[in-house]
C-alpha positions in Angstrom: -25.6 -165.4 40.1 -23.4 -166.8 42.8 -22.0 -164.7 45.7 -18.6 -165.0 44.0 -19.9 -163.7 40.7 -21.7 -160.8 42.5 -18.4 -159.9 44.1 -16.7 -159.9 40.8 -19.4 -157.8 39.3 -19.1 -155.3 42.1 -15.3 -155.1 41.6 -15.7 -154.6 37.8 -18.0 -151.6 38.4 -14.9 -149.9 39.9 -12.3 -151.1 37.5 -11.8 -152.3 34.0 -10.6 -155.8 35.0 -12.3 -158.6 33.2 -13.1 -161.9 34.8 -14.7 -164.7 32.7 -17.2 -165.6 35.4 -19.4 -162.6 34.9 -19.2 -163.0 31.1 -20.7 -166.4 31.1 -24.4 -167.1 30.4 -26.6 -167.4 33.5 -29.4 -168.9 31.4 -29.7 -172.2 29.6 -29.9 -171.6 25.9 -31.5 -173.5 23.0 -31.6 -172.4 19.4 -32.7 -174.1 16.3 -35.2 -174.5 13.5 -38.4 -176.6 13.3 -36.4 -179.7 12.3 -33.6 -179.3 14.8 -33.0 -181.7 17.7 -35.1 -180.7 20.6 -37.5 -178.6 18.5 -40.6 -180.7 19.5 -40.0 -179.9 23.1 -38.7 -176.3 22.8 -41.1 -174.8 20.2 -44.2 -175.0 22.4 -42.2 -173.3 25.2 -41.1 -170.6 22.7 -44.7 -170.0 21.5 -46.1 -169.8 25.0 -43.3 -167.5 26.2 -44.0 -165.3 23.1 -47.7 -165.1 24.1 -47.1 -164.5 27.8 -44.6 -161.7 27.0 -46.8 -160.0 24.5 -49.8 -160.1 26.8 -47.8 -158.8 29.8 -46.3 -156.0 27.7 -49.7 -155.0 26.2 -48.7 -155.9 22.7 -51.6 -158.4 22.4 -55.0 -159.0 24.0 -56.5 -162.2 25.4 -58.4 -162.6 22.1 -55.1 -163.0 20.3 -54.2 -166.2 22.2 -55.6 -169.5 20.9 -56.7 -172.4 23.0 -53.2 -173.9 22.8 -51.7 -170.8 24.5 -50.0 -169.6 21.3 -50.5 -166.3 19.6 -52.8 -166.3 16.6 -51.4 -165.5 13.1 -52.7 -161.9 13.1 -50.2 -161.1 15.9 -47.6 -163.7 15.3 -46.7 -163.0 11.7 -44.0 -165.7 11.5 -44.9 -169.0 10.0 -43.8 -171.9 12.2 -44.1 -174.6 9.6 -41.3 -173.1 7.5 -37.6 -173.9 7.9 -36.3 -170.4 7.3 -36.8 -169.3 11.0 -34.2 -169.8 13.7 -35.7 -169.7 17.1 -33.9 -168.8 20.3 -34.9 -169.6 23.9 -33.2 -168.8 27.2 -34.4 -170.5 30.4 -33.4 -169.4 33.9 -32.2 -172.6 35.6 -33.3 -171.2 39.0 -36.8 -170.3 37.8 -38.3 -172.3 35.0 -41.1 -169.6 34.7 -38.5 -167.1 33.6 -37.9 -167.5 29.9 -36.9 -165.2 27.1 -37.3 -165.8 23.3 -36.8 -164.2 19.9 -36.3 -165.5 16.4 -34.4 -164.6 13.2 -36.3 -165.0 10.0 -34.6 -165.5 6.6 -36.4 -164.7 3.3 -35.2 -164.5 -0.2 -36.8 -161.1 -0.7 -36.8 -158.2 1.8 -40.5 -157.6 1.1 -41.3 -161.1 2.4 -40.0 -160.5 5.9 -42.8 -160.8 8.4 -43.3 -157.2 9.5 -42.0 -155.4 6.3 -45.6 -154.8 5.3 -46.4 -153.1 8.6 -43.7 -150.4 8.1 -43.2 -150.1 4.4 -45.1 -146.9 4.0 -42.9 -145.2 6.6 -39.5 -146.5 5.3 -37.2 -143.7 4.1 -36.4 -144.1 0.4 -32.7 -143.4 0.8 -32.3 -145.9 3.6 -34.3 -148.6 1.7 -32.2 -148.0 -1.4 -29.1 -148.6 0.6 -30.5 -151.8 2.1 -31.5 -153.0 -1.4 -28.1 -152.2 -2.7 -26.4 -154.2 0.1 -28.8 -157.1 -0.5 -28.1 -157.1 -4.2 -24.4 -157.2 -3.5 -24.8 -160.4 -1.4 -25.6 -159.1 2.1 -28.2 -161.4 3.7 -31.0 -159.3 5.2 -32.9 -161.1 8.0 -35.5 -160.1 10.5 -35.0 -160.1 14.2 -38.5 -160.6 15.6 -40.8 -161.6 18.5 -38.6 -160.7 21.4 -40.5 -161.5 24.6 -39.9 -162.2 28.3 -42.2 -164.3 30.4 -41.3 -162.5 33.7 -41.5 -158.7 34.3 -38.2 -157.0 35.0 -36.2 -160.0 34.0 -34.1 -159.0 31.0 -30.9 -160.9 31.4 -32.2 -163.7 29.2 -33.0 -161.2 26.4 -29.5 -159.7 26.5 -27.9 -163.2 26.5 -30.0 -164.1 23.5 -29.1 -160.9 21.6 -25.4 -161.7 22.3 -25.8 -165.2 20.8 -27.5 -163.7 17.7 -24.7 -161.2 17.2 -22.1 -164.0 17.6 -24.1 -166.1 15.1 -24.4 -163.2 12.7 -21.0 -161.6 12.4 -19.2 -162.1 9.1 -17.0 -165.2 9.0 -14.9 -166.7 6.3 -17.0 -168.3 3.7 -20.2 -166.7 5.0 -21.9 -163.5 3.6 -22.4 -160.3 5.6 -25.7 -160.0 7.4 -28.0 -157.2 8.3 -30.8 -157.5 10.9 -34.1 -155.7 10.1 -36.5 -155.1 12.9 -39.9 -153.4 13.5 -39.4 -152.6 17.1 -42.1 -151.2 19.5 -41.0 -147.7 20.5 -40.9 -148.5 24.2 -38.8 -151.5 23.7 -36.4 -149.6 21.4 -36.1 -146.9 24.1 -35.1 -149.5 26.6 -32.5 -151.1 24.3 -31.0 -147.7 23.5 -30.7 -146.9 27.2 -29.0 -150.2 27.7 -26.8 -150.3 24.6 -26.6 -146.8 23.3 -28.0 -144.9 20.3 -25.7 -146.3 17.6 -26.5 -149.9 17.3 -30.1 -149.4 16.2 -30.1 -147.4 12.9 -33.6 -146.0 12.3 -34.6 -146.4 8.6 -38.1 -145.0 8.6 -40.7 -143.0 10.4 -42.6 -144.5 13.4 -45.8 -146.3 12.3 -48.9 -146.4 14.6 -50.8 -149.6 14.6 -54.3 -148.8 15.7 -56.1 -150.7 18.5 -58.2 -153.7 17.4 -59.6 -156.9 18.9 -56.2 -158.5 19.0 -53.9 -155.7 20.1 -53.7 -152.4 21.8 -52.6 -149.2 20.0 -48.8 -149.4 19.6 -46.1 -147.5 17.7 -43.3 -149.5 15.9 -40.1 -148.1 14.6 -38.2 -149.7 11.7 -34.5 -150.2 12.4 -31.5 -152.2 11.2 -28.6 -153.7 13.2 -25.3 -154.4 11.6 -23.7 -157.2 13.7 -20.2 -156.5 12.3 -20.3 -153.0 14.0 -22.0 -154.0 17.2 -18.9 -153.9 19.4 -17.6 -150.8 17.7 -20.9 -149.0 18.3 -20.9 -150.0 22.0 -17.4 -148.5 22.3 -18.6 -145.4 20.5 -21.4 -145.0 23.0 -18.9 -145.3 25.8 -16.6 -142.7 24.3 -19.4 -140.2 23.8 -21.1 -140.7 27.2 -20.8 -137.7 29.4 -20.7 -139.4 32.8 -18.0 -141.9 33.9 -20.6 -144.4 35.1 -22.2 -144.4 31.6 -18.8 -144.8 30.0 -18.1 -147.8 32.1 -21.6 -149.2 31.5 -21.2 -149.3 27.7 -17.6 -150.5 28.0 -18.6 -153.4 30.1 -21.4 -154.2 27.6 -18.8 -154.3 24.8 -16.8 -156.8 26.9 -19.9 -158.9 27.6 -20.9 -159.2 24.0 -17.4 -159.6 22.6 -16.6 -162.4 25.0 -18.4 -165.0 22.7 -16.1 -164.1 19.8 -13.0 -162.4 21.2 -10.7 -163.3 18.3 -13.1 -162.0 15.6 -11.8 -159.1 13.5 -14.9 -157.2 14.4 -13.6 -156.9 18.0 -11.4 -153.8 18.5 -7.9 -154.5 19.8 -8.5 -152.8 23.2 -11.4 -155.1 23.9 -9.6 -158.2 22.6 -6.7 -157.5 25.0 -9.0 -157.2 28.0 -10.6 -160.5 27.1 -7.3 -162.4 27.0 
């Protein structure tokens, strides 16, 4: 971030003024499928970032990494050769070692999503019925998976990626509604809730403990869904319900940050749209 952007950010912390500079991406972004332009170069970077991030976070052991530096299938449950996965990568232009990645997996059936089998025993029947009902009515249920950062305490890339996914996923004319399913590690979910509030991540089942084995340490994952169409609304809801003024401003600024990629979308409340003009 430039000194000018830092100054703008400081001013925003004491006001509700919006300046486009701090809403811009700081990272270089690529997204695509296995047959997209640039995939031959970017997919190895994505796989390595995924492995580095999981090792650093304790979600995988050294035994889970192959000779190529990629996670083995027992940890990376996505299938790279298929075309129903959209990969995302964010690269810090000032530090090529600082990368963030995630992916969105599309399957015809909910049961075929990569981590569904890990959490299916803990899914609440009522929540699952609601998801199935939405799916049968035409809502596309996808899985948000494999979120990883190569550098500790560098989370800007992850937030920018999530913003891009929300922008890609909101309902547009001629495109069906979408719902993002996720089996999120409890620690990661806690971090996201602190950053974005409690309302974005709707828990749909009990936490599931994955016991330690050769390839991973003992972890707890929580099944949640994210409705992209209500993402900005839920950030504003967190702002309105926050007790302290600094928290209210924090969530409000996050609403501005995410909505800046689609300011004219009907999913953006009028008060946010006006501030982004």
